[in-house]
C-alpha positions as CSV (number, residue, x, y, z in Angstrom):
1,M,118.5,14.7,28.4
2,V,116.5,17.9,27.7
3,S,115.7,18.5,24.4
4,T,117.3,21.9,23.1
5,Q,115.2,22.3,19.8
6,K,112.8,25.4,20.1
7,T,108.5,25.5,19.4
8,R,107.8,27.5,17.2
9,P,105.3,30.1,17.8
10,M,101.4,28.8,16.8
11,W,100.9,31.7,14.1
12,E,104.3,30.2,12.1
13,Q,102.9,26.3,12.5
14,Y,100.1,27.8,11.1
15,L,101.3,29.2,8.2
16,T,103.2,25.7,7.6
17,M,100.2,23.5,7.7
18,D,98.8,22.2,4.7
19,P,96.8,24.6,2.5
20,Y,93.5,22.7,2.6
21,I,93.8,22.3,6.6
22,R,94.5,26.0,7.1
23,F,91.6,26.8,4.9
24,L,88.9,24.9,7.4
25,C,90.7,26.3,10.2
26,G,90.4,29.6,8.9
27,I,86.6,28.9,8.2
28,C,86.2,27.1,12.0
29,G,87.5,30.3,13.4
30,L,85.0,32.7,11.4
31,F,82.2,30.5,12.5
32,V,83.6,30.9,16.3
33,F,84.1,34.5,16.0
34,A,80.5,34.7,14.7
35,W,78.7,33.0,17.3
36,L,80.8,34.8,20.3
37,V,79.9,37.8,18.9
38,R,76.2,36.9,18.3
39,I,76.0,35.4,22.3
40,I,77.1,39.3,23.7
41,G,74.5,40.3,26.2
42,I,72.1,37.1,25.1
43,E,70.3,37.2,28.3
44,W,69.3,41.1,27.2
45,G,66.8,41.1,30.2
46,G,63.5,40.6,28.0
47,Q,61.5,38.5,25.3
48,N,60.1,39.4,22.3
49,S,56.2,39.0,22.1
50,E,56.6,36.2,19.2
51,E,59.4,34.2,21.1
52,Y,57.1,31.1,21.3
53,I,58.7,28.8,23.6
54,D,55.7,27.1,25.0
55,S,55.6,25.7,21.8
56,A,59.1,24.1,21.7
57,V,57.9,22.9,24.9
58,K,55.2,21.2,23.3
59,A,56.8,20.2,20.5
60,L,59.2,18.5,23.3
61,A,56.6,16.6,24.3
62,G,55.3,15.3,21.4
63,Q,52.7,18.0,20.8
64,L,53.7,19.2,16.4
65,V,51.4,20.9,15.7
66,P,51.4,24.5,17.5
67,P,49.2,26.1,19.4
68,Q,49.4,29.0,17.2
69,H,50.2,28.5,13.3
70,F,51.6,32.3,12.6
71,Y,55.0,30.7,11.1
72,P,55.8,27.2,10.0
73,P,56.9,24.8,13.1
74,L,60.3,23.8,12.5
75,S,62.0,26.7,14.7
76,N,60.2,24.9,17.5
77,Y,60.9,21.4,16.6
78,L,64.9,22.6,16.3
79,N,64.2,24.5,20.0
80,A,62.8,21.0,21.3
81,I,65.9,19.3,20.0
82,T,68.0,22.4,22.2
83,F,66.4,21.8,25.3
84,I,67.1,18.0,25.0
85,V,70.6,19.2,24.5
86,M,70.3,21.6,27.5
87,Y,68.9,18.8,29.8
88,V,71.8,16.5,28.6
89,L,74.2,18.6,29.4
90,A,72.9,20.2,33.1
91,R,72.3,16.3,33.8
92,L,75.7,15.8,33.1
93,G,76.9,18.5,35.2
94,G,75.0,17.3,38.0
95,F,72.2,20.0,37.7
96,F,69.2,18.0,37.2
97,S,68.9,14.1,38.3
98,S,65.4,13.6,36.4
99,T,63.1,15.2,33.6
100,A,61.1,16.3,36.3
101,E,63.4,18.7,37.9
102,L,63.4,20.5,34.3
103,R,59.8,20.5,33.7
104,Q,59.7,22.4,37.4
105,L,62.3,24.7,35.9
106,Y,60.2,25.7,33.2
107,V,57.3,26.3,35.8
108,D,59.7,28.4,38.1
109,N,61.8,30.3,35.9
110,P,61.9,29.9,31.8
111,M,64.5,32.3,30.9
112,P,67.3,29.6,31.0
113,F,65.3,27.8,28.0
114,Y,64.9,31.4,26.3
115,Y,68.8,31.6,26.8
116,A,69.1,28.1,25.5
117,A,66.9,28.7,22.1
118,R,68.7,32.3,21.4
119,L,71.9,30.4,22.1
120,F,70.8,27.7,19.2
121,T,69.8,31.5,17.0
122,A,72.9,32.7,17.3
123,F,74.3,29.3,15.7
124,L,72.0,29.6,12.8
125,G,73.4,33.3,12.3
126,A,76.8,32.4,12.2
127,L,76.5,29.9,9.9
128,T,76.4,33.1,7.4
129,A,79.7,33.9,7.5
130,P,81.2,30.9,6.8
131,L,78.5,30.1,3.9
132,A,79.5,33.5,2.6
133,T,82.8,32.6,2.3
134,L,82.5,29.5,0.7
135,I,80.1,31.8,-2.2
136,A,82.7,34.1,-2.5
137,L,85.5,31.6,-3.6
138,K,83.1,29.8,-5.6
139,Y,82.6,33.2,-7.1
140,G,86.5,33.2,-7.9
141,L,87.9,36.0,-5.0
142,T,90.8,35.4,-3.8
143,R,90.9,33.5,-0.1
144,R,92.1,37.2,1.2
145,S,88.3,38.4,-0.1
146,S,86.8,36.0,0.8
147,F,87.6,36.1,4.2
148,L,85.9,39.6,4.3
149,V,83.2,38.9,2.9
150,G,82.9,36.5,5.6
151,L,83.9,38.6,8.4
152,I,81.4,41.2,7.0
153,M,78.4,38.9,6.8
154,A,79.9,37.9,10.4
155,L,80.0,41.6,11.5
156,L,76.1,42.4,10.1
157,P,74.7,44.5,12.7
158,V,71.0,43.6,12.0
159,S,71.8,39.9,11.9
160,I,73.6,40.1,15.2
161,L,70.6,42.1,16.7
162,W,68.1,39.0,15.7
163,S,70.2,36.7,17.0
164,H,69.1,37.4,20.5
165,V,65.7,36.2,19.6
166,S,64.7,33.3,19.5
167,K,62.1,33.9,16.2
168,P,62.6,32.4,12.5
169,Q,64.1,35.2,10.8
170,I,67.7,34.0,11.5
171,G,66.8,30.3,10.4
172,M,65.1,31.2,7.7
173,T,67.9,34.0,6.1
174,T,70.9,31.4,7.0
175,G,68.6,29.0,4.6
176,L,68.5,31.3,1.5
177,I,72.6,32.1,2.2
178,F,72.9,28.6,1.7
179,L,69.9,28.2,-1.0
180,I,72.6,30.9,-2.7
181,L,75.5,28.8,-2.4
182,A,73.3,25.5,-4.0
183,V,72.2,27.8,-6.9
184,V,76.4,28.5,-7.5
185,H,77.0,25.1,-7.5
186,L,74.6,24.1,-9.8
187,L,75.4,27.4,-12.2
188,Y,79.1,26.0,-12.2
189,Q,78.3,22.5,-12.6
190,P,74.9,22.6,-14.9
191,C,74.8,18.7,-15.2
192,S,74.7,17.9,-11.7
193,T,71.5,16.7,-10.8
194,A,72.8,16.0,-6.9
195,H,73.1,20.0,-6.6
196,A,69.4,20.3,-8.4
197,A,68.5,18.2,-5.4
198,L,70.7,20.1,-2.8
199,V,68.9,23.4,-4.5
200,G,65.5,21.9,-3.5
201,V,67.0,21.0,-0.1
202,A,68.0,24.4,0.4
203,A,64.7,26.3,-0.9
204,A,62.9,23.9,1.6
205,I,64.7,24.5,4.5
206,A,64.3,28.0,4.3
207,G,60.7,27.8,3.6
208,A,60.3,25.3,6.4
209,Y,61.4,28.2,8.9
210,K,58.9,31.3,7.2
211,H,57.0,31.1,4.2
212,S,57.6,34.5,3.6
213,A,61.0,32.9,2.0
214,I,58.9,32.6,-1.1
215,F,59.5,36.0,-2.0
216,L,63.1,35.2,-2.4
217,I,63.0,31.6,-3.5
218,A,60.5,32.1,-6.8
219,P,62.4,35.1,-8.3
220,L,65.8,33.1,-7.6
221,L,64.3,29.4,-8.8
222,V,62.7,31.3,-12.3
223,G,65.8,33.2,-12.8
224,L,68.0,29.8,-12.6
225,L,65.1,28.0,-14.7
226,A,65.7,30.4,-17.5
227,L,69.5,30.5,-17.4
228,E,69.3,26.5,-18.0
229,I,67.2,26.8,-20.6
230,R,69.7,29.2,-22.2
231,D,72.5,27.4,-21.6
232,P,74.0,25.5,-24.5
233,R,75.5,23.2,-22.4
234,V,72.3,21.7,-21.0
235,H,69.7,19.6,-22.4
236,R,66.3,20.4,-22.8
237,K,65.7,17.1,-21.3
238,L,68.3,17.7,-18.3
239,T,66.5,21.1,-18.0
240,I,63.2,19.1,-17.5
241,S,64.8,16.4,-15.4
242,H,66.5,18.8,-12.9
243,T,62.9,20.7,-12.3
244,V,61.3,17.6,-11.3
245,V,64.2,16.8,-9.2
246,T,64.6,20.2,-6.9
247,I,60.8,20.5,-6.9
248,S,60.1,16.9,-5.2
249,V,63.1,16.8,-3.2
250,G,62.1,20.6,-1.7
251,L,58.7,19.5,-1.3
252,L,59.5,15.9,0.3
253,V,62.7,17.7,2.7
254,W,59.7,20.7,3.4
255,S,57.0,18.0,4.0
256,V,58.8,16.4,6.7
257,L,60.0,20.0,7.9
258,S,56.8,21.0,8.3
259,I,54.8,18.2,9.4
260,G,52.8,20.2,11.4
261,I,51.1,22.2,9.3
262,L,49.8,19.4,7.1
263,L,48.6,17.7,10.6
264,D,46.0,20.9,11.1
265,L,46.2,22.3,7.7
266,P,42.8,24.2,7.7
267,N,44.0,25.7,11.6
268,F,47.1,26.6,9.5
269,L,45.2,28.6,6.8
270,E,42.9,30.2,8.7
271,Y,46.1,31.8,11.4
272,Q,47.3,33.0,7.3
273,T,44.1,35.0,7.2
274,I,44.4,36.2,10.7
275,Q,48.3,37.3,9.6
276,A,46.3,38.9,6.0
277,Q,44.8,41.2,8.3
278,M,47.1,42.5,10.4
279,S,49.1,43.9,7.0
280,Y,47.0,47.0,7.8
281,G,48.6,50.1,6.9
282,P,49.8,52.2,3.9
283,N,51.6,50.3,0.6
284,G,52.6,51.4,-2.6
285,I,56.3,53.1,-3.7
286,A,55.2,56.2,-1.3
287,A,55.2,54.3,1.7
288,F,58.2,52.3,1.2
289,F,60.2,55.6,0.8
290,Q,58.6,56.9,3.8
291,T,58.9,53.9,6.3
292,S,60.8,50.9,4.7
293,L,64.1,52.4,3.0
294,P,64.9,53.9,6.1
295,T,65.1,50.6,7.5
296,L,67.1,49.0,5.1
297,I,69.7,51.6,4.5
298,S,70.2,52.0,8.7
299,F,73.4,51.5,10.2
300,C,71.9,48.6,12.9
301,G,68.5,47.8,11.3
302,G,69.5,47.7,7.6
303,A,72.5,47.0,5.0
304,T,74.3,50.2,6.4
305,P,74.6,53.6,3.6
306,L,77.6,52.3,1.8
307,L,76.8,48.9,0.9
308,F,73.1,49.5,0.3
309,L,74.0,52.1,-2.2
310,G,76.6,49.8,-3.4
311,F,74.1,46.8,-4.4
312,F,72.6,49.5,-7.0
313,V,75.8,50.2,-8.7
314,V,76.6,46.2,-9.2
315,P,74.5,45.4,-12.7
316,F,77.0,48.7,-13.9
317,V,80.2,47.0,-13.5
318,F,79.4,43.5,-13.9
319,R,77.0,42.0,-16.4
320,D,77.8,38.4,-16.1
321,N,74.7,36.1,-16.3
322,H,75.5,35.2,-12.4
323,T,75.5,38.4,-11.1
324,L,72.3,39.7,-12.8
325,L,70.3,36.2,-11.9
326,F,70.8,37.2,-8.2
327,W,70.5,41.0,-8.4
328,C,67.3,40.9,-10.3
329,S,65.7,38.1,-8.1
330,T,66.7,39.7,-5.2
331,I,65.0,43.4,-6.1
332,V,62.3,41.2,-7.8
333,G,61.9,39.4,-4.4
334,L,61.9,43.3,-3.0
335,V,59.0,44.6,-5.3
336,L,57.0,42.1,-4.5
337,V,57.6,42.8,-0.8
338,I,56.3,46.3,-1.6
339,I,53.4,45.4,-2.9
340,F,52.0,43.6,-0.2
341,A,54.1,44.3,3.3
342,R,51.7,47.5,3.5
343,G,54.6,49.9,4.9
344,Q,56.4,47.3,6.9
345,T,59.6,48.8,8.7
346,S,60.9,45.8,11.2
347,S,64.3,45.3,10.5
348,G,63.2,41.5,11.0
349,F,60.8,41.1,8.1
350,F,63.8,42.9,6.0
351,L,66.7,41.1,7.2
352,P,67.0,38.0,4.5
353,F,66.8,41.2,2.2
354,T,69.3,42.6,4.0
355,S,71.4,39.9,4.0
356,Y,71.8,39.1,0.4
357,I,72.1,43.2,-0.6
358,V,75.1,42.8,2.1
359,L,76.2,39.5,0.8
360,F,76.4,40.6,-3.1
361,T,77.7,43.9,-2.5
362,A,80.5,42.8,-0.5
363,I,81.4,40.2,-3.1
364,F,80.9,43.2,-5.8
365,F,83.8,44.9,-4.0
366,G,85.6,41.6,-3.4
367,R,86.1,41.4,-7.3
368,L,86.8,45.0,-7.8
369,A,89.8,44.7,-5.1
370,D,90.8,41.4,-7.1
371,S,91.1,43.4,-10.4
372,Y,94.4,43.6,-12.4
373,E,93.6,47.4,-13.1
374,P,94.7,49.4,-10.0
375,H,92.3,51.6,-10.3
376,R,89.5,49.1,-9.9
377,R,91.7,47.4,-7.5
378,R,92.2,50.4,-4.9
379,L,88.3,51.2,-5.0
380,G,87.8,47.5,-4.3
381,R,90.0,47.4,-1.1
382,I,88.6,51.3,0.3
383,C,85.0,50.3,-0.4
384,L,85.5,46.6,1.6
385,V,87.3,48.3,4.4
386,G,84.8,50.8,4.9
387,S,82.1,48.2,4.8
388,L,84.3,46.4,7.7
389,L,84.3,49.6,9.1
390,C,80.2,50.1,8.9
391,V,79.0,46.9,9.9
392,L,81.3,47.3,13.2
393,F,80.2,50.7,13.9
394,G,76.2,49.1,13.9
395,T,77.5,46.0,16.1
396,T,79.2,48.6,18.7
397,W,75.5,50.0,19.1
398,V,73.7,46.9,19.3
399,L,76.0,44.9,21.6
400,R,76.2,48.2,23.5
401,Q,72.4,48.4,23.8
402,A,72.2,44.5,24.7
403,I,74.3,44.8,27.6
404,T,72.6,48.3,28.7
405,Y,70.9,47.9,32.1
406,P,67.5,46.7,31.3
407,V,64.4,49.3,32.1
408,K,62.2,46.3,33.3
409,K,64.7,46.6,36.8
410,E,63.7,50.5,37.4
411,L,60.1,49.9,36.5
412,A,60.0,47.2,39.4
413,R,62.1,49.5,41.5
414,V,59.5,52.2,41.2
415,I,56.4,49.7,41.6
416,Q,57.8,47.7,44.6
417,G,58.0,51.7,46.4
418,H,54.9,52.5,45.6
419,A,52.7,49.0,45.6
420,A,52.3,46.5,48.5
421,P,53.1,42.8,47.6
422,E,49.4,41.0,46.1
423,T,46.8,43.7,47.6
424,T,48.0,46.5,44.9
425,R,46.3,45.7,41.7
426,I,48.4,47.0,39.1
427,L,47.6,47.1,35.1
428,A,50.8,47.6,32.8
429,A,51.5,46.9,29.2
430,D,54.6,44.8,28.8
431,I,54.7,42.9,32.3
432,D,57.3,40.6,30.6
433,K,59.4,44.0,30.8
434,I,58.8,44.4,34.3
435,D,60.9,42.7,37.0
436,L,58.4,41.4,38.9
437,T,56.6,38.0,39.9
438,Q,52.9,38.1,38.9
439,S,50.8,36.2,41.8
440,F,48.7,33.3,41.6
441,E,45.1,35.2,42.3
442,A,47.0,37.5,39.3
443,R,47.2,34.9,36.8
444,K,43.7,33.5,37.5
445,A,42.2,37.0,36.6
446,E,44.3,37.1,33.6
447,Q,43.1,33.6,32.5
448,A,39.8,33.9,33.7
449,R,39.3,37.0,31.4
450,H,40.5,34.8,28.4
451,T,37.7,32.2,29.4
452,R,35.0,34.8,29.2
453,L,36.1,35.2,26.1
454,A,36.4,32.3,24.7
455,K,33.1,31.8,25.6
456,K,31.7,35.2,23.9
457,Y,33.3,33.9,20.5
458,N,32.2,30.0,21.3
459,I,35.9,29.3,20.8
460,S,37.6,26.2,22.6
461,L,40.5,27.5,24.7
462,D,43.2,25.4,26.3
463,T,44.4,27.3,29.6
464,A,47.9,25.3,29.7
465,G,50.2,27.3,28.0
466,S,52.0,30.8,29.5
467,K,54.4,33.9,28.5
468,H,54.8,34.9,31.9
469,H,56.6,34.0,35.0
470,T,53.8,33.3,37.7
471,A,54.6,31.8,41.0
472,P,53.2,29.5,43.7
473,P,50.8,30.7,45.4
474,N,52.5,30.3,48.6
475,Q,55.8,32.4,47.3
476,R,56.2,35.2,49.1
477,L,56.6,39.1,47.3
478,T,54.5,38.5,44.1
479,Y,52.5,41.4,43.2
480,Y,49.1,41.5,41.3
481,I,50.1,43.1,38.1
482,I,48.1,42.0,34.8
483,P,48.6,43.2,31.3
484,I,46.7,46.2,29.5
485,P,44.2,44.3,26.6
486,W,47.2,43.4,24.3
487,I,45.7,44.0,20.5
488,T,47.8,41.6,17.9
489,S,49.7,44.1,16.4
490,G,48.4,45.1,12.9
491,L,45.0,44.5,14.2
492,E,44.6,47.6,16.0
493,Y,42.2,49.4,13.9
494,V,40.2,46.3,12.6
495,E,36.9,46.6,14.0
496,E,35.1,43.6,16.0
497,K,32.3,43.0,13.0
498,D,35.4,43.0,10.2
499,I,37.7,40.2,11.3
500,A,37.2,37.6,9.6
501,V,38.8,34.6,12.3
502,I,39.1,34.3,15.8
503,K,41.6,32.3,17.5
504,P,42.5,32.1,21.2
505,F,44.4,34.7,23.1
506,I,44.0,36.8,19.4
507,W,41.2,38.7,20.7
508,P,39.2,41.3,19.0
509,R,39.3,45.2,20.8
510,Q,36.7,44.8,23.3
511,R,36.0,48.3,24.2
512,E,34.8,48.3,27.8
513,E,38.5,47.6,28.6
514,W,39.4,50.7,27.3
515,T,37.5,53.2,29.6
516,L,39.4,53.9,32.8
517,D,36.3,53.3,34.7
518,Y,35.8,49.8,33.9
519,W,39.3,49.1,35.6
520,L,39.2,51.6,38.6
521,K,36.1,49.7,40.1
522,D,37.5,46.7,40.2
523,N,40.3,48.5,42.0
524,F,43.1,49.1,40.2
525,R,45.2,51.7,41.5
526,L,48.4,51.8,39.5
527,F,49.1,52.5,35.7
528,V,52.3,51.6,33.9
529,V,51.8,52.9,30.5
530,R,54.4,52.2,27.2
531,K,54.8,54.8,24.1
532,E,52.4,57.4,25.7
533,W,53.0,60.2,22.9
534,W,52.0,57.5,20.6
535,M,49.2,56.3,22.2
536,T,47.8,59.2,22.7
537,T,47.9,60.8,19.4
538,K,48.2,58.0,16.7
539,A,46.3,54.4,18.2
540,H,42.8,54.2,17.6
541,P,40.4,56.5,18.8
542,T,39.1,54.3,22.1
543,V,42.9,53.8,23.2
544,V,43.8,57.6,23.1
545,T,40.7,58.2,25.0
546,F,41.3,55.7,27.3
547,H,45.6,57.2,27.9
548,K,44.0,60.5,28.1
549,A,42.2,59.7,31.0
550,I,44.9,59.0,32.7
551,I,46.9,61.5,32.0
552,D,43.9,63.6,33.1
553,R,42.9,62.0,36.2
554,C,46.3,59.8,37.6
555,E,49.6,61.5,39.2
556,L,52.4,61.0,37.3
557,L,54.9,59.2,39.2
558,H,57.9,58.0,37.2
559,I,59.1,58.5,33.7
560,A,61.1,55.4,32.5
561,P,63.4,56.7,29.3
562,S,64.3,54.2,26.8
563,R,67.7,52.8,26.8
564,R,67.5,50.1,24.7
565,P,65.2,51.2,21.4
566,L,67.2,48.1,19.3
567,F,65.8,45.9,21.8
568,W,61.9,46.6,21.6
569,E,62.4,49.2,24.9
570,E,60.0,51.9,24.4
571,E,59.6,54.9,27.1
572,Y,57.4,53.5,30.2
573,R,54.9,55.7,32.4
574,V,54.0,54.9,36.0
575,Y,51.2,56.8,37.0
576,D,49.0,56.8,40.7
577,C,45.0,56.7,40.2
578,E,44.4,56.4,43.8
579,K,42.0,59.2,44.2
580,A,40.7,58.8,40.9
581,R,39.9,55.4,42.5
582,V,38.5,56.8,45.8
583,Q,36.2,59.0,43.5
584,I,34.6,56.0,41.6
585,A,33.8,53.8,45.0
586,P,35.2,52.5,47.8
587,S,37.8,50.2,48.1
588,P,37.1,46.5,49.0
589,L,40.1,46.2,50.7
590,E,39.4,48.8,53.3
591,R,36.9,45.9,54.4
592,T,37.7,44.1,57.1
593,A,39.1,40.4,56.7
594,P,36.4,38.4,57.7
595,E,33.8,40.3,55.5
596,L,35.9,39.0,52.9
597,E,36.1,35.7,53.5
598,Q,32.0,35.5,53.6
599,K,32.3,36.9,50.0
600,P,32.1,34.2,47.4
601,A,35.4,34.2,45.1
602,E,33.2,35.4,42.4
603,L,32.5,38.8,44.2
604,Q,35.7,39.0,45.4
605,N,37.3,39.3,42.2
606,P,34.7,40.2,39.4
607,L,37.4,39.8,36.9
608,V,37.2,35.7,37.5
609,G,35.0,34.1,36.0
610,D,33.5,30.4,36.7
611,E,36.4,28.3,35.8
612,L,39.5,29.0,37.8
613,I,43.1,27.4,36.7
614,Q,44.9,25.3,39.0
615,P,48.7,25.8,40.3
616,D,51.0,24.7,37.6
617,S,52.6,21.6,38.7
C-alpha cells in the first residue's frame, strides 16, 4: 500500500529541528560556504615567490628543518600531511599505485602539490567564519546577528585573496581569531584553568605559523593579565596560576609545532637577521599614511572603508573592559607594526590586523542592531548590511581576477612565435609566470650560477631544490629560459659589503650581471622585463641602467598589460635584442655542429661551472 503522507519541504524540516542541532548545521553550512568561496580560481595560473612547496615535500621525507628559515615550519608540516591525504585519495581513486609515482609527479608537474596546499590554506581561512560567529554569540549577540558577523568574515576579500596562496598568513590569522575566542571564554569564566591553558594553545598555534603574530599576542595577553588583576572575582594566586599555565602550555605546544627551529636555532636566527635587513624603507607616521593606510582601508586588500572607519567609533559607544581590551590591543599592535614595518604595503602583512578590525567592527554593528533603542537598532542593521555589501563588492573583484586569463599564457604565445625551442636563449623576469617548460640545459646553467656564487661566498649549497618545472633532456618543446637574477625583496638597496648574513639562493646583487653586454656576449636574444616603469625610475641605479639599455638597444616586440594586479601580475614587455647581440660578437649558434662537438662543455655554455647537476629522478 502506497503511503499518502506528504514529505515536508526541507526548510520546514530544518525549522522543526532541535535548536542546538539547527545551530550546528548553520555553523557547518557557513564554513562550507566560506571554503567554497575561497577555492574559486584556486589554480589561478601562477605561483607566489614564497610558496615553499619544496620545503613541505622535504618535510614529507622527514626533513624537519626547512631549507629556508624565514618563517616557522608549521605550515610545511601541515602541507606535508596534506600531501599524504592527497596521495591516499589518489591511491583510492586508482591514480597512483606507489609512492614512486607521487615523487615522479612532483618532478614532472608540481602544480597538483600547489593546489593541494592551497586547498588546505582555504580550509584554514574558512575556519574564521564559524570562529567569528562563536565569538559574536559569546559577546551576547543574537544568532541572526552572529551569523551575519560570520558571513562578513566568510566574504572578507583579503582573506579570500590570501587563501589562494600557500603562505603562513592565513594560518596565523586563524590562530589569532581562535585566540580571541579563548580569551573571551576566559573573561566570562575567569576561574577556569582549562580556558587559561586554551589561551596558551591558541597563542602557540598563531606564533608557530609566523612569529610576527607576537605584535597582536603580546598586547592582548598583557591586557588580559591587567584585567585579571583588577577582577575582584579572581584571587591573586589564581592570577599567577593562570599566567604560569598559559605561558607553560604555550611554550610546550609551540616547541612541538616549531621543532624545526629548535633543531637549528642558530640558522633560524641568521635568517631573521636577513629579514631585519629586508625591512628597508621609510618608517614613521608619514610613511604609514602614504603607504600602509591605503592598504588597510581598501576594498580588496584591507578592511573596506566602512568597517575600517567604524572600528574607530567603537570605544565612543561601548566602553566595557572586554571591548576596550580587544580594541586597545589591536591599536597597540598596529602602532608597533608602524614602527617596525617601515612603510609596509603588502595586504598579506596586515591580514591579521585587517581581520581583527573587521571582526570587532562587525560585532560592534551587531550589538547596535540588537539594541533595544530603535535608532541604534536601525543604525546597526544599516551598517551590518552596508558591511556585507562592501565585502561582497571586494570579493567579486578578487574572484573575477582569480579566474581571468593569466598573462603567462599570452607571454608564452609571444615567445613561441619569436623563439626556437632549445636554441634561442631567453632571459626573463618571473619565469614561473611564463607558461613555458625550462630546458634541462637552462636548468644546468641556472644551478651552475648558484654553484659559482656559493664558492665565491664560501657557502655550502644544496642543489636538490628547485621551484621551476624543468623537463627531462629528452622532452620536446623545451626552452632555454632562465630568470633575470633575482634580488630578495628588501635587499635591493643594500650593498654587498653591508649585508650581515649571506645564505644560499639569497645572493647579493652581482654588478656584472646588471649590464646588457654580459648577457649578449652569452648569446641571449629575447628579454622579458617586468614593471618597466618602476625598473627605470625607482629601482637601484644599476638596475635602472640595465633596463634603459634594453629599451635603447633592443626592439620592443610585445606589451602584455596586467589583468590581475591582485594576484601579483605586473605589466610585462618582450624585447628582441638580436641586432645588439650581433654587434657584440658572432653567435656560436651559427657555427657548424661538428665545431660545437669539438668544444668542451664549459666553452659551449659559459654559465655552466665545474659542478653540473644530474637529471631529476
